[in-house]
VEXKEPA-919805 format. One record per residue (C-alpha): residue in three letters; y, x, z; residue number from 1. Coordinates in pm, whole numbers. Layout:
VEXKEPA-919805
type|v|u|w|seq
ALA|Y|X|Z|NUM;
...
end
This chain:
VEXKEPA-919805
type|v|u|w|seq
MET|-2995|-2184|7744|1;
ASP|-2671|-2011|7852|2;
LEU|-2658|-1841|8189|3;
ASN|-2334|-1901|8381|4;
LEU|-2293|-1709|8705|5;
ASN|-1989|-1722|8933|6;
ARG|-1880|-1429|9148|7;
ALA|-1858|-1461|9528|8;
ASP|-1765|-1160|9746|9;
TYR|-1940|-1188|10084|10;
LEU|-1831|-889|10293|11;
GLN|-1763|-515|10287|12;
VAL|-1952|-250|10481|13;
GLY|-1909|131|10456|14;
VAL|-1987|339|10145|15;
THR|-2345|273|10029|16;
SER|-2615|488|9864|17;
GLN|-2857|381|9593|18;
LYS|-3120|121|9701|19;
THR|-2983|45|10051|20;
MET|-2953|-338|10033|21;
LYS|-3239|-591|10047|22;
LEU|-3285|-968|10092|23;
LEU|-3524|-1071|10369|24;
PRO|-3796|-1319|10259|25;
ALA|-3694|-1687|10271|26;
SER|-3850|-1919|10531|27;
ARG|-3915|-2181|10262|28;
TYR|-3873|-2221|9884|29;
ARG|-3509|-2169|9769|30;
ALA|-3377|-2159|10127|31;
THR|-3092|-1918|10202|32;
GLN|-3195|-1562|10278|33;
LYS|-3050|-1299|10507|34;
VAL|-2901|-981|10357|35;
VAL|-2967|-642|10519|36;
VAL|-2760|-339|10416|37;
GLY|-2725|23|10536|38;
ASP|-2421|244|10479|39;
HIS|-2297|605|10504|40;
ASP|-2169|541|10859|41;
GLY|-2534|496|10962|42;
VAL|-2484|125|11039|43;
VAL|-2758|-126|10948|44;
MET|-2615|-475|10919|45;
CYS|-2800|-802|10870|46;
PHE|-2604|-1118|10790|47;
GLY|-2643|-1467|10647|48;
MET|-2396|-1714|10495|49;
LYS|-2299|-2034|10677|50;
LYS|-2035|-2271|10534|51;
GLY|-1903|-1993|10313|52;
GLU|-1864|-1747|10603|53;
ALA|-2070|-1433|10668|54;
VAL|-2247|-1462|11005|55;
THR|-2387|-1139|11152|56;
VAL|-2750|-1150|11270|57;
PHE|-2743|-792|11401|58;
LYS|-2552|-469|11355|59;
THR|-2665|-124|11476|60;
LEU|-2446|153|11613|61;
PRO|-2319|424|11374|62;
GLY|-2535|732|11310|63;
GLN|-2650|956|11027|64;
LYS|-2585|849|10667|65;
ILE|-2848|599|10544|66;
ALA|-2999|723|10216|67;
ARG|-3257|445|10158|68;
LEU|-3351|104|10297|69;
GLU|-3690|-62|10229|70;
LEU|-3878|-367|10354|71;
GLY|-4237|-340|10477|72;
GLY|-4505|-510|10679|73;
VAL|-4877|-577|10681|74;
LEU|-5012|-603|10324|75;
ASN|-5033|-959|10181|76;
THR|-4789|-1096|10444|77;
PRO|-4409|-1148|10412|78;
GLN|-4242|-806|10402|79;
GLU|-3973|-857|10668|80;
LYS|-3973|-533|10867|81;
ILE|-3670|-314|10786|82;
PHE|-3714|61|10740|83;
ILE|-3429|307|10688|84;
ALA|-3420|677|10600|85;
ALA|-3138|879|10761|86;
GLY|-3143|1260|10753|87;
SER|-3507|1354|10816|88;
GLU|-3579|1048|11033|89;
ILE|-3735|708|10954|90;
ARG|-3638|413|11175|91;
GLY|-3788|65|11176|92;
PHE|-3625|-266|11284|93;
THR|-3751|-621|11314|94;
LYS|-3561|-897|11131|95;
ARG|-3382|-970|11461|96;
GLY|-3259|-608|11490|97;
LYS|-3499|-473|11754|98;
GLN|-3592|-111|11684|99;
PHE|-3971|-58|11692|100;
LEU|-4004|280|11518|101;
SER|-3834|618|11530|102;
PHE|-4028|878|11332|103;
GLU|-3891|1232|11297|104;
THR|-4057|1381|10986|105;
ASN|-3927|1737|11056|106;
LEU|-3860|1782|10682|107;
THR|-3627|2075|10612|108;
GLU|-3429|1865|10360|109;
SER|-3278|1518|10404|110;
ILE|-3487|1227|10276|111;
LYS|-3362|1108|9937|112;
ALA|-3619|840|9843|113;
MET|-3877|626|10023|114;
HIS|-4149|371|9948|115;
ILE|-4349|171|10202|116;
SER|-4688|7|10150|117;
GLY|-4856|-136|10460|118;
SER|-4907|156|10701|119;
ASP|-4846|414|10423|120;
LEU|-4511|589|10399|121;
PHE|-4419|781|10083|122;
LEU|-4114|1008|10117|123;
SER|-3934|1258|9901|124;
ALA|-3656|1502|9978|125;
SER|-3489|1700|9696|126;
TYR|-3806|1888|9591|127;
ILE|-4070|1788|9851|128;
TYR|-4299|1483|9846|129;
ASN|-4487|1374|10160|130;
HIS|-4735|1093|10220|131;
TYR|-4789|969|10578|132;
CYS|-5035|710|10702|133;
ASP|-4959|565|11048|134;
CYS|-4702|849|11081|135;
LYS|-4973|1115|11027|136;
ASP|-4932|1365|10744|137;
GLN|-5176|1300|10456|138;
HIS|-5055|1464|10134|139;
TYR|-4783|1706|10021|140;
TYR|-4645|1815|9683|141;
LEU|-4369|2059|9585|142;
SER|-4196|1948|9264|143;
GLY|-4059|2186|9000|144;
ASP|-3736|1986|8971|145;
LYS|-3537|1742|9185|146;
ILE|-3707|1413|9278|147;
ASN|-3471|1118|9222|148;
ASP|-3699|829|9321|149;
ILE|-4051|749|9436|150;
ILE|-4276|443|9410|151;
CYS|-4643|360|9455|152;
LEU|-4848|112|9250|153;
PRO|-4949|-192|9463|154;
VAL|-5254|-71|9655|155;
GLU|-5379|-428|9709|156;
ARG|-5410|-467|9329|157;
VAL|-5513|-123|9197|158;
LEU|-5718|-44|9514|159;
ARG|-5600|317|9536|160;
ASP|-5282|512|9622|161;
VAL|-5096|602|9302|162;
PRO|-4755|754|9391|163;
VAL|-4516|818|9099|164;
LEU|-4223|1062|9125|165;
ALA|-3914|1032|8903|166;
CYS|-3803|1393|8844|167;
GLN|-3475|1526|8705|168;
ASP|-3649|1723|8425|169;
ARG|-3711|1395|8232|170;
VAL|-4065|1360|8367|171;
LEU|-4251|1100|8574|172;
ARG|-4525|1272|8775|173;
VAL|-4826|1057|8864|174;
LEU|-5003|1194|9173|175;
GLN|-5350|1172|9316|176;
GLY|-5352|1306|9670|177;
SER|-5153|1631|9662|178;
ASP|-5213|1698|9291|179;
VAL|-5050|1583|8968|180;
MET|-5288|1353|8779|181;
TYR|-5066|1358|8468|182;
GLU|-4702|1379|8360|183;
ILE|-4508|1126|8150|184;
GLU|-4213|1244|7941|185;
VAL|-3926|994|7940|186;
PRO|-3611|992|7719|187;
GLY|-3363|1087|7995|188;
PRO|-3350|1204|8360|189;
PRO|-3509|908|8548|190;
THR|-3296|782|8837|191;
VAL|-3483|468|8949|192;
LEU|-3836|325|8947|193;
ALA|-3947|-36|9008|194;
LEU|-4268|-236|8979|195;
HIS|-4258|-478|8685|196;
ASN|-4221|-838|8815|197;
GLY|-4209|-683|9164|198;
ASN|-4590|-653|9169|199;
GLY|-4680|-424|8878|200;
GLY|-4714|-702|8616|201;
ASP|-5044|-851|8494|202;
SER|-5240|-529|8550|203;
GLY|-5062|-411|8865|204;
GLU|-4999|-84|8675|205;
ASP|-4672|-172|8495|206;
LEU|-4380|45|8600|207;
LEU|-4012|12|8503|208;
PHE|-3785|316|8487|209;
GLY|-3411|361|8437|210;
THR|-3240|687|8337|211;
SER|-2906|850|8418|212;
ASP|-2804|814|8050|213;
GLY|-2859|436|8058|214;
LYS|-3205|394|7903|215;
LEU|-3462|146|8034|216;
GLY|-3838|140|7976|217;
LEU|-4176|-2|8080|218;
ILE|-4490|213|8112|219;
GLN|-4842|118|8214|220;
ILE|-4989|379|8450|221;
THR|-5365|368|8380|222;
THR|-5621|596|8549|223;
SER|-5646|826|8246|224;
LYS|-5317|810|8051|225;
PRO|-4981|630|8031|226;
ILE|-4921|347|7780|227;
ASN|-4560|300|7667|228;
LYS|-4490|-75|7642|229;
TRP|-4121|-85|7541|230;
GLU|-3795|105|7571|231;
ILE|-3430|-2|7546|232;
ARG|-3194|261|7405|233;
ASN|-2841|262|7544|234;
GLU|-2677|150|7216|235;
LYS|-2360|19|7387|236;
LYS|-2302|353|7568|237;
ARG|-2310|193|7912|238;
GLY|-2350|376|8243|239;
GLY|-2661|523|8405|240;
ILE|-2907|286|8574|241;
LEU|-2909|290|8957|242;
CYS|-3113|-19|9050|243;
ILE|-3365|-265|8905|244;
ASP|-3515|-592|9034|245;
SER|-3728|-877|8895|246;
PHE|-3626|-1239|8964|247;
ASP|-3633|-1568|8772|248;
ILE|-3257|-1632|8756|249;
VAL|-3277|-1826|8426|250;
GLY|-3521|-2074|8584|251;
ASP|-3782|-2080|8306|252;
GLY|-4075|-1975|8526|253;
VAL|-4075|-1615|8395|254;
LYS|-3921|-1337|8606|255;
ASP|-3613|-1180|8445|256;
LEU|-3509|-819|8470|257;
LEU|-3193|-748|8677|258;
VAL|-3024|-413|8613|259;
GLY|-2730|-246|8791|260;
ARG|-2547|50|8634|261;
ASP|-2311|321|8763|262;
ASP|-2022|190|8549|263;
GLY|-2029|-145|8736|264;
MET|-2230|-332|8472|265;
VAL|-2477|-599|8590|266;
GLU|-2728|-709|8325|267;
VAL|-2996|-978|8302|268;
TYR|-3281|-937|8051|269;
SER|-3520|-1223|7970|270;
PHE|-3853|-1178|7794|271;
ASP|-3927|-1328|7452|272;
ASN|-4268|-1443|7327|273;
ALA|-4366|-1084|7241|274;
ASN|-4281|-974|7600|275;
GLU|-3983|-774|7469|276;
PRO|-3666|-779|7683|277;
VAL|-3358|-958|7543|278;
LEU|-3011|-929|7704|279;
ARG|-2909|-1273|7836|280;
PHE|-2612|-1199|8060|281;
ASP|-2382|-914|8156|282;
GLN|-2082|-881|8382|283;
THR|-1872|-582|8484|284;
LEU|-1775|-506|8841|285;
SER|-1508|-243|8904|286;
GLU|-1740|13|9069|287;
SER|-2096|136|9052|288;
VAL|-2373|-104|9152|289;
THR|-2594|73|9409|290;
SER|-2845|-209|9483|291;
ILE|-2945|-534|9311|292;
GLN|-3162|-824|9434|293;
GLY|-3243|-1174|9313|294;
GLY|-3258|-1457|9567|295;
CYS|-3058|-1726|9741|296;
VAL|-2781|-1632|9986|297;
GLY|-2470|-1850|9950|298;
LYS|-2621|-2201|9951|299;
ASP|-2966|-2362|9961|300;
GLY|-3109|-2434|9618|301;
TYR|-2870|-2209|9421|302;
ASP|-3030|-1889|9294|303;
GLU|-2814|-1580|9260|304;
ILE|-2799|-1209|9192|305;
VAL|-2683|-1017|9499|306;
VAL|-2543|-666|9448|307;
SER|-2397|-397|9671|308;
THR|-2137|-158|9529|309;
TYR|-2047|203|9607|310;
SER|-1751|113|9832|311;
GLY|-1970|-128|10033|312;
TRP|-1895|-472|9887|313;
VAL|-2186|-717|9900|314;
THR|-2127|-960|9614|315;
GLY|-2317|-1258|9475|316;
LEU|-2331|-1378|9115|317;
THR|-2442|-1734|9184|318;
THR|-2560|-2030|8979|319;
GLU|-2359|-2256|9216|320;
PRO|-2074|-2414|9013|321;
ILE|-1718|-2345|9133|322;
HIS|-1586|-2695|9046|323;
LYS|-1825|-2960|9169|324;
GLU|-1809|-3314|9036|325;
SER|-1747|-3545|9329|326;
GLY|-1611|-3883|9438|327;
PRO|-1281|-3936|9627|328;
GLY|-1438|-3906|9974|329;
GLU|-1621|-3585|9876|330;
GLU|-1297|-3447|9729|331;
LEU|-1116|-3502|10060|332;
LYS|-1397|-3318|10240|333;
ILE|-1374|-3023|9998|334;
ASN|-994|-3008|10039|335;
GLN|-1035|-3006|10419|336;
GLU|-1293|-2724|10390|337;
MET|-1052|-2527|10170|338;
GLN|-765|-2577|10418|339;
ASN|-982|-2454|10705|340;
LYS|-1085|-2150|10502|341;
ILE|-723|-2066|10410|342;
SER|-604|-2092|10772|343;
SER|-891|-1874|10898|344;
LEU|-811|-1614|10630|345;
ARG|-442|-1620|10727|346;
SER|-519|-1560|11094|347;
GLU|-762|-1279|10999|348;
LEU|-491|-1121|10782|349;
GLU|-232|-1138|11064|350;
HIS|-483|-979|11303|351;
LEU|-552|-696|11053|352;
GLN|-178|-634|10993|353;
TYR|-122|-610|11370|354;
LYS|-418|-370|11402|355;
VAL|-281|-150|11118|356;
LEU|61|-131|11291|357;
GLN|-105|-31|11619|358;
GLU|-315|240|11454|359;
ARG|-14|373|11259|360;
GLU|190|405|11581|361;
LYS|-104|573|11756|362;
TYR|-142|820|11465|363;
GLN|229|907|11462|364;
GLN|231|967|11839|365;
SER|-76|1190|11825|366;
SER|53|1389|11525|367;
GLN|392|1451|11694|368;
SER|247|1570|12025|369;
SER|246|1947|12079|370;
LYS|-134|1963|12123|371;
ALA|-198|1766|11804|372;
LYS|-433|1901|11544|373;
SER|-380|1812|11181|374;
ALA|-544|1469|11138|375;
VAL|-647|1458|10773|376;
PRO|-809|1128|10677|377;
SER|-1153|1172|10521|378;
PHE|-1274|977|10219|379;
SER|-1591|973|10010|380;
VAL|-1599|1083|9645|381;
ASN|-1898|999|9427|382;
ASP|-1896|1227|9121|383;
LYS|-2121|1284|8821|384;
PHE|-2085|1554|8554|385;
THR|-2336|1507|8272|386;
LEU|-2383|1613|7910|387;
ASN|-2404|1327|7656|388;
LYS|-2648|1398|7374|389;
ASP|-2485|1152|7130|390;
ASP|-2146|1322|7096|391;
ALA|-2209|1664|7262|392;
SER|-1944|1597|7526|393;
TYR|-1947|1609|7906|394;
SER|-1879|1291|8098|395;
LEU|-1701|1337|8432|396;
ILE|-1711|1025|8650|397;
LEU|-1512|1019|8975|398;
GLU|-1549|725|9211|399;
VAL|-1362|690|9540|400;
GLN|-1411|435|9819|401;
THR|-1041|348|9804|402;
ALA|-789|321|9516|403;
ILE|-717|648|9330|404;
ASP|-352|754|9301|405;
ASN|-395|1050|9066|406;
VAL|-644|1313|8951|407;
LEU|-538|1662|8845|408;
ILE|-776|1841|8608|409;
GLN|-756|2220|8589|410;
SER|-975|2450|8381|411;
ASP|-990|2829|8342|412;
VAL|-1177|2795|8008|413;
PRO|-1065|2627|7683|414;
ILE|-1186|2265|7677|415;
ASP|-1083|1948|7490|416;
LEU|-1018|1618|7668|417;
LEU|-1148|1328|7456|418;
ASP|-1032|965|7465|419;
VAL|-1233|718|7674|420;
ASP|-1197|348|7588|421;
LYS|-1262|230|7946|422;
ASN|-992|461|8084|423;
SER|-663|285|8167|424;
ALA|-503|586|8343|425;
VAL|-191|752|8198|426;
VAL|-251|1119|8117|427;
SER|16|1391|8102|428;
PHE|-40|1755|8011|429;
SER|139|2054|8163|430;
SER|200|2373|7968|431;
CYS|-29|2660|8070|432;
ASP|8|3036|8061|433;
SER|-356|3131|8006|434;
GLU|-287|3506|7992|435;
SER|-125|3546|8333|436;
ASN|-308|3289|8551|437;
ASP|-628|3188|8365|438;
ASN|-511|2828|8321|439;
PHE|-625|2684|7990|440;
LEU|-579|2321|8087|441;
LEU|-367|2129|8337|442;
ALA|-376|1751|8298|443;
THR|-279|1473|8540|444;
TYR|-428|1124|8526|445;
ARG|-209|863|8700|446;
CYS|-419|560|8782|447;
GLN|-315|196|8787|448;
ALA|-328|3|9115|449;
ASN|-678|-70|9248|450;
THR|-852|182|9020|451;
THR|-1143|323|9220|452;
ARG|-1338|475|8928|453;
LEU|-1219|716|8660|454;
GLU|-1420|838|8362|455;
LEU|-1321|1146|8157|456;
LYS|-1480|1305|7851|457;
ILE|-1469|1680|7798|458;
ARG|-1594|1905|7520|459;
SER|-1652|2274|7589|460;
ILE|-1701|2577|7360|461;
GLU|-2028|2768|7389|462;
GLY|-1978|3130|7489|463;
GLN|-1666|3048|7696|464;
TYR|-1762|2985|8057|465;
GLY|-1585|2926|8384|466;
THR|-1489|2644|8622|467;
LEU|-1340|2299|8581|468;
GLN|-1167|2163|8893|469;
ALA|-1072|1804|8975|470;
TYR|-814|1741|9250|471;
VAL|-863|1379|9361|472;
THR|-578|1210|9553|473;
PRO|-635|851|9674|474;
ARG|-369|596|9773|475;
ILE|-391|659|10148|476;
GLN|-139|783|10402|477;
PRO|-85|1063|10489|478;
LYS|-142|1207|10141|479;
THR|-465|1401|10121|480;
CYS|-671|1551|9840|481;
GLN|-1029|1659|9771|482;
VAL|-1122|1930|9521|483;
ARG|-1444|1910|9321|484;
GLN|-1567|2201|9109|485;
TYR|-1789|2187|8799|486;
LEU|-1938|2488|8623|487;
ILE|-1892|2518|8247|488;
LYS|-2194|2733|8158|489;
PRO|-2215|2988|7872|490;
LEU|-2457|2764|7677|491;
SER|-2299|2442|7803|492;
LEU|-2391|2223|7504|493;
HIS|-2766|2286|7542|494;
GLN|-2987|2014|7688|495;
ARG|-3346|2032|7815|496;
THR|-3607|1889|7577|497;
HIS|-3985|1850|7597|498;
PHE|-4074|2019|7267|499;
ILE|-3921|2216|6979|500;
ASP|-4003|2280|6613|501;
HIS|-4193|2612|6606|502;
ASP|-4175|2630|6224|503;
ARG|-3801|2710|6221|504;
PRO|-3688|3069|6147|505;
MET|-3637|3218|6495|506;
ASN|-3439|3514|6628|507;
THR|-3587|3682|6936|508;
LEU|-3423|3854|7233|509;
THR|-3656|4041|7470|510;
LEU|-3539|4176|7806|511;
THR|-3748|4411|8017|512;
GLY|-3655|4591|8339|513;
GLN|-3696|4617|8715|514;
PHE|-3598|4260|8799|515;
SER|-3786|3990|8989|516;
PHE|-3884|3645|8859|517;
ALA|-3628|3485|9094|518;
GLU|-3347|3714|8969|519;
LEU|-3410|3633|8603|520;
HIS|-3439|3263|8691|521;
SER|-3098|3278|8862|522;
TRP|-2949|3428|8541|523;
VAL|-3101|3146|8334|524;
VAL|-2955|2890|8580|525;
PHE|-2616|3062|8536|526;
CYS|-2640|3039|8153|527;
LEU|-2794|2697|8090|528;
PRO|-2754|2342|8226|529;
GLU|-3039|2125|8357|530;
VAL|-3242|2416|8499|531;
PRO|-3366|2362|8858|532;
GLU|-3197|2595|9106|533;
LYS|-3524|2686|9277|534;
PRO|-3758|2915|9080|535;
PRO|-4060|2710|8959|536;
ALA|-4404|2771|9112|537;
GLY|-4625|3017|8925|538;
GLU|-4570|3360|8772|539;
CYS|-4436|3251|8433|540;
VAL|-4223|2960|8308|541;
THR|-4113|2821|7968|542;
PHE|-3812|2595|7912|543;
TYR|-3710|2432|7582|544;
PHE|-3350|2342|7495|545;
GLN|-3166|2173|7211|546;
ASN|-2801|2223|7117|547;
THR|-2650|1872|7127|548;
PHE|-2374|1963|6879|549;
LEU|-2571|2147|6610|550;
ASP|-2936|2050|6683|551;
THR|-3038|2418|6696|552;
GLN|-3299|2504|6958|553;
LEU|-3383|2763|7223|554;
GLU|-3711|2863|7386|555;
SER|-3698|3070|7703|556;
THR|-4013|3223|7855|557;
TYR|-3988|3463|8146|558;
ARG|-4182|3627|8425|559;
LYS|-4125|3920|8662|560;
GLY|-3990|4217|8460|561;
GLU|-3976|4037|8122|562;
GLY|-3780|3759|7954|563;
VAL|-3821|3636|7595|564;
PHE|-3561|3407|7436|565;
LYS|-3606|3260|7086|566;
SER|-3350|3058|6891|567;
ASP|-3282|2959|6530|568;
ASN|-2910|3026|6595|569;
ILE|-2799|3392|6612|570;
SER|-2488|3294|6812|571;
THR|-2708|3154|7095|572;
ILE|-2897|3486|7111|573;
SER|-2567|3678|7103|574;
ILE|-2421|3475|7395|575;
LEU|-2741|3523|7599|576;
LYS|-2744|3899|7528|577;
ASP|-2380|3939|7641|578;
VAL|-2406|3722|7955|579;
LEU|-2746|3848|8075|580;
SER|-2651|4214|8030|581;
LYS|-2325|4147|8223|582;
GLU|-2518|3977|8508|583;
ALA|-2768|4266|8522|584;
THR|-2484|4521|8530|585;
LYS|-2326|4334|8825|586;
ARG|-2653|4379|9016|587;
LYS|-2691|4742|8899|588;
ILE|-3019|4663|8717|589;
ASN|-3112|4860|8404|590;
LEU|-3210|4632|8116|591;
ASN|-3402|4727|7804|592;
ILE|-3285|4491|7531|593;
LEU|-3479|4439|7209|594;
TYR|-3388|4189|6940|595;
GLU|-3545|4074|6617|596;
ILE|-3304|3904|6378|597;
ASN|-3437|3667|6113|598;
GLU|-3196|3667|5814|599;
VAL|-3324|3326|5699|600;
SER|-3203|3168|6026|601;
VAL|-2836|3218|5923|602;
LYS|-2879|3009|5607|603;
HIS|-3079|2755|5813|604;
THR|-2793|2721|6071|605;
LEU|-2534|2685|5794|606;
LYS|-2742|2403|5645|607;
LEU|-2746|2230|5986|608;
ILE|-2364|2261|6008|609;
HIS|-2313|2146|5645|610;
PRO|-2337|1761|5687|611;
LYS|-2112|1768|5995|612;
LEU|-1853|1989|5822|613;
GLU|-1861|1783|5501|614;
TYR|-1812|1460|5697|615;
GLN|-1517|1598|5897|616;
LEU|-1346|1740|5585|617;
LEU|-1385|1404|5408|618;
LEU|-1255|1218|5716|619;
ALA|-950|1448|5737|620;
LYS|-884|1399|5364|621;
LYS|-907|1019|5395|622;
VAL|-673|1012|5698|623;
GLN|-417|1223|5508|624;
LEU|-417|966|5224|625;
ILE|-366|658|5445|626;
ASP|17|677|5479|627;
ALA|68|735|5105|628;
LEU|-169|447|5014|629;
LYS|7|212|5260|630;
GLU|340|299|5100|631;
LEU|200|220|4755|632;
GLN|62|-109|4886|633;
VAL|404|-212|5023|634;
HIS|575|-105|4699|635;
GLU|333|-284|4465|636;
GLY|264|-585|4687|637;
ASN|-114|-565|4650|638;
THR|-401|-314|4611|639;
ASN|-563|-447|4292|640;
PHE|-443|-148|4089|641;
LEU|-619|103|4321|642;
ILE|-965|241|4251|643;
PRO|-1238|99|4484|644;
GLU|-1256|424|4684|645;
TYR|-885|404|4780|646;
ARG|-909|30|4853|647;
CYS|-1196|106|5088|648;
ILE|-983|371|5268|649;
LEU|-707|114|5323|650;
GLU|-950|-149|5452|651;
GLU|-1101|99|5700|652;
ALA|-768|267|5787|653;
ASP|-766|168|6157|654;
HIS|-1130|267|6207|655;
LEU|-1078|604|6029|656;
GLN|-766|688|6230|657;
GLU|-939|593|6556|658;
GLU|-1238|813|6473|659;
TYR|-1011|1102|6374|660;
LYS|-816|1064|6700|661;
LYS|-1140|1057|6904|662;
GLN|-1249|1393|6763|663;
PRO|-955|1629|6817|664;
ALA|-1018|1982|6702|665;
HIS|-1363|1884|6566|666;
LEU|-1299|2063|6237|667;
GLU|-1156|2370|6414|668;
ARG|-1464|2370|6637|669;
LEU|-1696|2380|6334|670;
TYR|-1483|2654|6173|671;
GLY|-1511|2850|6502|672;
MET|-1892|2815|6503|673;
ILE|-1920|2941|6144|674;
THR|-1685|3232|6223|675;
ASP|-1892|3322|6533|676;
LEU|-2211|3302|6328|677;
PHE|-2060|3540|6070|678;
ILE|-1942|3792|6333|679;
ASP|-2272|3770|6530|680;
LYS|-2486|3824|6220|681;
PHE|-2320|4159|6151|682;
LYS|-2276|4252|6518|683;
PHE|-2655|4287|6547|684;
LYS|-2643|4518|6243|685;
GLY|-2376|4729|6413|686;
THR|-2099|4626|6170|687;
ASN|-1759|4491|6271|688;
VAL|-1649|4227|6016|689;
LYS|-1348|4082|6198|690;
THR|-1120|4199|5916|691;
LYS|-1308|3969|5676|692;
VAL|-1251|3655|5888|693;
PRO|-928|3551|5701|694;
LEU|-1127|3560|5377|695;
LEU|-1397|3341|5538|696;
LEU|-1135|3087|5648|697;
GLU|-1001|3071|5290|698;
ILE|-1352|2984|5166|699;
LEU|-1380|2715|5438|700;
ASP|-1047|2560|5333|701;
SER|-1187|2503|4984|702;
TYR|-1536|2438|5123|703;
ASP|-1843|2469|4907|704;
GLN|-2182|2524|5072|705;
ASN|-2318|2760|4805|706;
ALA|-1998|2970|4804|707;
LEU|-2016|3000|5185|708;
ILE|-2384|3110|5181|709;
ALA|-2304|3359|4903|710;
PHE|-2017|3503|5113|711;
PHE|-2250|3548|5414|712;
ASP|-2507|3723|5192|713;
ALA|-2254|3949|5015|714;
ALA|-2044|4060|5314|715;
end
């Protein structure tokens, strides 16, 4: 059965955060429901649809930015009380808009996530988790990394409080009171949690999670250990998951899975006989989907998916058909309805145009007066800078509440900009003088009309660190711009992992000196991505990392006065040695540096580089042949005379050229890594081999793995 959903935009509020829109329970089966939404202006708005028009039930006054909105009530009754988190305060409203609760939690950080179960309130700020019962403090936990979301298993079904925290370090932490019962490693940083089927599934223990790199999974949280049920890899390279809901939109009696992503993708998964999810429907909206709910809003009897987007649009994807079959009398009625709608829209448009003229005149008068201060319009920018494991590139996503005019990208370190298929902006590069003003890249992206979201891909070079800046200019008057800065770290292509292979040949760097645990932690934060800014609890910590480009690994263990770093790549150890000694010198701290170099690790790293290098050399060779083969094909009229290998190159010509274009400087990057490895190997022996680099490049041009290893051994 095909699923056809038609889009209907209901209204626009201010900019919204993740999970700030809910549908109030229906009064009867398949009756229309009210929508309640909170925005960054601090306004809570509740509305319903009547004859295609949004009718406001209540609207609160502006206040602090609303970070979360949840529904609650007495257990086993309709959940129709509205709770919002703004700053460090929780406020409660009835479905009519009467405020009945104002609870100041006195948390030092703003509330980021919230879950409500009867009289229990589960809150998390960036690192702190708190459990309140009837507004009285019950339990507290300090997390080692940022908490992105929080949920509790349904207490009416599992008969105990089981809070689960989704933490940035790729871990779900299951709590009991103020202690961690156990940790669950997930394949990416989890951004959202939801109860399966809205009630925890058959057992009440089934929990759905979505990650920032677009993966989706189901885990059963038992009393002793987690059971992984299924996991969906992000094969189509779609955006990160921001919201999940369960609702039977297909109408087969089984609840489907509704998923909203940060690239605007809305997905519906149905379950097959083996309870495995199967994608049934997807549709792209132009901006990130912050909340998703299944229900009935537009018209009685027509189910729909209701979403809220970053810029505040509340939109329905409804099963109601656009063109209804009707008799002549019905047709006349529909035409009359349409005429009324058009005239009301025209009058609304005229009113808005008049209002804009008034405001423009007011602005010009105030800006020309002698006492006027510069009135710069403010706008919200939602940005995300993340490392993709699949292609070892950084993804920079910029989303603005209004249309983007242009984005200027400036970098003081060498980086490559890669092509992005979804990107329709026109890019132009400016020449840079890197020696005099530290500019290695200046690029301008000019966006098409109504573009509110821009995605860029960047590849950095390990060992070269600095700052990438994005100057975002929207299409608003007067012209204004916001600058966002992103750190390119010395070991920028490393990603946190849960475990490493201890059997690999490892090189060791040991630092000792008069430094504190917090100081060494701050140096590790400076060097490596995905490390929490706050020093972890305890006296000693171990982090594992994997290089996304080469698959080499790094283990870092440190405590007060000592740090031990182990890697199977000498270049990683060399970069760490240089950067950490520079940071210590800045703080006037004496460091004792010891290193143990394992000769076998060089051959091991070269073997890891080998398949990538061989593939790129072969790709470059094939691309060079394409033009000549096409000429032969035109000259001869067919390709029958060519050997199968050449025929295959011609057949795949477009794909090969596209892949070659997508990977600019890939070969040069690999050559650079081998050269660094060669220099670093001998640097630790106290030998300068830079004069032998031209000879190394000659060997790489006529690449043979054995000849390269022999050169490394003989030099």
